[in-house]
N, C-alpha and C positions, 0 to 999 in steps of 0.2 A: 695296795689295802684300799676299800672303796671309803668314798667320804658321805655315805650314805646312811642313816639312822632312822628306826622308826620307834617311836615311846606310845604306848598304849594308854598310860597314865603317868601325870606328871604332878609336882606340886603345885602347880599354876592352873589346873584343871577345874573347871568352873565347878562348884558344889550347890548343892540345892540351897543352903543358907545364902551363899552370893547371889546366885539368881533371885531370890527374895528380897535381898538388899536392894539391888539395883532396880527391881522393875515393883516394889511397894509403892513409891510415890505416884508412877503413873497408873497403877490400879487404883490408889485413894483418889487420883483428880478424875477417873473415868466413873468412879461411884457416885463421886459427890457431883458431878456433870449430871448423872442420870436421876440422882435423888432431886436436884434442883427442876430438872424437865418436868418430872411427874408432878412436883410440887406446884408449878405454873401451869401444867395441864389442868391439875383439881381446882386450883383456884379461878381460870379463866373457863371452866366448864358451864358456869352459871352465867356467862357473858350474853348482854342482849343481843343475839343475833337478829339482824333484820327488823332494828327498832323503828317504829313510825315506817317502814316500807311497806306500801299498800299491796306489794306482791307479794308479802312475807304472810305466811300462815303459822308463823312463830307465836307464843303467847304473847309477846311485846310488838309483833307487826301487827298492822293494820287493813289486811286483806277484809274481815268481816266488814269494815264500815263502808270500805270500796263498793263491795259486793253490794250493799244495802242500797249507797247511792246508785249503783248501777240499774237496780230494779225500779227505781225512781227517773229514770231517764237522765241522769246525772253522768255526763262521762268524766272518767278519770284519766288522767296522762300524769307519766312521772317525768321530771326533767331534772338533770344533774349538773348544769351549768347556770350561771347567773345569765348569760345570753339570752338562754332559751326562754327562762322564766320571766324576764323584762318584754320579750318578743309577746309572750303569752298573755301578758296583762289586758285586760278591756272589761267593758261594762258588763258583759254577759258572763265573766270569768271569776271563778274566787281562787286566789291564789294562796296556797298553804305553803309555810315554810318551817319545814321540819326542824331545824337547829340554827335557829338566827345566831348565836353565839358562835359558830364555825365560820361566819361571815367576817371578814376584815372590815377593818373600817373604812376602807376604799368602796367593797362591796356593799357595805351598808349604806352609804350615801346615794351610790347607784340606786340600789332597790328602793329608797325612799322615794328618789326622783321619779324612776316608773310609776310608782303606785299611789303617790299623792293626787294626783288628776287623772287616774286611768277610770273613775267611775264604777270600778269592780268591787270585789270585796277582798282583803289581805287577814290573812289568819297567822297568827304568829304565836308558835308553841314556844312557852316557857323562856322568853328572852330576859336575861340578865344582864348581862355588861353591856349588850346590843341595844338595850330597850330604850335610852335616852337617844339613840343615834336615829335608831329605826321609828321612833314616833316621839316628836319634840314634846317634852314638858312630861313624860313618864317617866318613874323611876322605881326601880324594882326593891323590894324588901324581901329577906329569908322567911320561909315556912316558920309557922309556931302552932300551928294546930296537929294534933296527935291524931284526929280521927279523919280521914279522907274525905268523908262525906259531908258538904254541906247544904244549906238552904239558900235560894237566891235571893231572897230580900231585897229585891228589886223590881222595877216596872217593865224590862224588856220581857217582850212575848214568848221569846225561844227560852228563856230559862224560867219564865212562869209556866208554861206548857212542859217543860222537862221535869219540873220540879227538883228533889234533892239528886245529887251528882257528886263523883268523885273527882271534884275539881281542886281539893287543898293541896297547897305549892307555893309558889311564889306570888307575892302580894305586891299590889301596885300603888302607886300614888299618882293622881294624874289633875293637871291645872286646866285641863281642857273643858271648856264649857259645852253642857248637853251631854258630856260623856257618860253613858250606862256603866254602873258600877254594880257588880253581882258576887254573889257567893262570899260573903265577907267573912274573914278570919281574924279577929282580934282586930276590928276595926276598920281593916283594909282590904279591899276587895282581890279576888283570884282571877275574877273576870272583868275583862274592860272592853268596852266598845265604844270608837271612837267616831264619830261622823266626820265626812270629809267636809272639806270648807266648799267646795263645788263638784257639779257631776253626779252626787247622789252615791256615791263610794262610800265605805266606812273600811275602818280596821278592828280586828278583834284581836283581843290580845289573852291567852289562856296560861296560868300559872303553872298546871301541870296537864301531861299528855295522857293521862288515865283512861278519859274519854274515849280515847281513839285505838286503846288495844283490844286486841282480839280476846284475850281471858277475862275482861271487865266490863265489855261492850254491853252484856246482858244484866248488870247491876244497875241498882237505882234507875237515874233518869240518864244514862249516859249514853244511851243509844240515841233518844229523842233530842237530846240538846246537840251531839255531833252532827245528826242529821239535819237539824235544822240551821245550824252553824256553817255547814260545807255545801247544803243542796240549796242553799237561795237563788244560785246562777245556774244555768244549764250544763256549765262547763266547769271542770276543778283541774286544776294544776299544781302536783304535789311536787314540790320543790325539795329536793336532797341534797344539801350542799355536799359539794366532791373536794378533797384535796388536789387532784387533778384538774382543776377548773383553773385554766390560765389567766383568769381575770383576778385572781386571787394575789398575782405577783405584782408587786409593787413597781411603778414603773421608774421612780426616781430611785434607783438601785444606791446602795449606799456601803462603802467598804467596811469593813470591822473596826477600823480606828477612827472610822464618823461615828459609829454606835457608841463609841465609850466616852464618858464624861473627862472634860479636859483636866479635872482632878486626879483622877488616874493614871493618865498618863505622867503628870508631873509626879506623883507619888512613885510608880514604878521608876523613874529616872532616879528618882532617890534611893531607892532600895538598891539599884545597880552601883551608884556610888557608894553606898554605904558598905556593899560588899565586896568592891574592889578595894577600898582601904582597908577593911578586916582581913582580906587576903594578904595585901604587903604588909600588915601589923604582924600577922601569925608567920608569913613565909620566911623560911630558912636562909641564911645568907647562901649564894653560889658559892663551889668552889669544886677542887678536883677530888675524887671518891679516896678517902682516907682508910686502909686495911687495917683490919683489928683482928685480933686473935681469938680463936675459938674458945669459950668458955670451958668446952670439953672435947676429947678426942673421941669423933665417931668412927667406928671401924668401917672399913670400905664394904664389908659385906651388907651392913646395916644401910648404906648408902644407896649400893646398888640395888638391894630389896625393897626401899623405899621408892625408888626413881622407878622400878619395875611396875609397882603397885598404883601408881600414877600413871602409867603408860595405859596400863590395863582400866584402869576406872575411865580415863578417857575415850579407850579403844584406839589408842593411838600406834597401831602395829605398824606402820609405815616408819614412824619415828624410832619405833623400837628396832626394828629391822636395819635402819639406816646406823644406829647407833652402835650394833653389834657387828655390821660389816665393816662399819670406820674401823673401829678398834681393831679387827681380826686384820684388816688391811695394813693398819700402822704397824703391827707386830710382825707382820709376815715381810714386809720390804727390807730389812735390815738382815733376816734371816737367808732370804733368795740374792741379795745384793741389789737390790734395787735400791735408787735415792729414798731415803724418808720424804722429801718435799714431792716426789713423783708418784707417792704410794697409792694415792687414791686416782690414780690415771690408769686406764686400763691397757692401753698403748706400752706404758712404762712396765706395769706390774706383772700381766698376765705371761708376756713371752719368758721372763727369769723364772716366775714360778713354775710354769709348764715345763722349763727345762730342767728345772730342780726335780720333779714329779715325774719327767718323761712323758710329756704328753698331759692329756685331757683339758686342752685350754678352752674349749667351747663350754663344759661341766663345769670349770672353773670361772668362767665369765658368767654364767646363771648363777652361781655360788654368792659370788663376790659383788657382783654388780647388777643382779635381776632385780625384778619387780618385787614388791613389797607382797609378803604373804596375805592369804585371803581369811584366815581365821587363826584361832591362839594355837591349834594344835599345829598349823604349818609355821608360826611363829617359832614353835618348842625344836621342831625340827630343825628349822634352820638353823638355831643354836647348836643344836647337837653336831651337826655337820660341819658348823664352822670352827667347832671345838676338836673334831676328827680331824679337820685339815691341817689345823694347827698342830697338832699332835703329829701327825704324818710328817711334816715339814720340820719340825723338831727332832724328830727319830735321825738316829745316824746311818 
């Protein structure tokens, strides 16, 4: 009698409902990820690409003002590191810092040291947290004006010639004597020019970058004001701070624990002690396991079916096949005269089983000790073959 069997359909064959139950979680996660990606793409679709970059033709770029300055003989050079920006300062150069707040405190101090006696002009675009460090005596205040267009209301020649401009933004207070304060909003200026103590240089602080954008350069007196502020020297160095600048690294590197206040460390230690005491309080007394009677009797078929479903849910075909083969070997060993203690040893079980069945030792080895099945159908076939083998051995 052959020990092989082929089944086309079994009670454990996957159905459409089972496939849907097992894959719906993955499908839901994929759909949520897709929705999140689309949402983020829509939200970020209006990001200001190339903001204040003189090479960018985007609405919030500054290529137009750079081109107008070039027509008037002013060269524009873009730098992205503090070392390049400091090296470029001089009496014939205007240094524009597009995003001062991106500079670290150390970079801000180095920038101030390089520009305060350079004799050139430094233009800072909307500094807020960096204002006091880059310009001592300067304090930033939040904007309050709803209308972006303001009137000069000062004696600065460049502002008077430009007239009204879109300068509403951050407002500043300064204690520097001789400073020009223009375009006031609620009593505080949004443009401040501070002369240097020596060498004839100055620093211009703008509370808004609107006059430099491509899409607003042709409005009000924006173009006139931008050209006068940036074109007073023959060379313009446009500094775009970069996160890859090595000067942003702190030379005095500290560990994570150095950055934590001491009170946090003591508080964490107290929490650990409290958690340990709570664990000791709630822990049960250690001791040997105590057997207990089951409250109800469970049929063997239900136990086998429940275990099979757990194996199937975990796709543990190797464990299921091992359990089937082990149980079959344990039942076959007494039938063929092999010691039960050696039922799982091929050298002891297979010769006795082969002698009982008159051969087929090689096929028996593959059936009882072979590799795990590769799919559910092969597992079902293996179970049928083991059942057929056991029935053949039991037959008189």
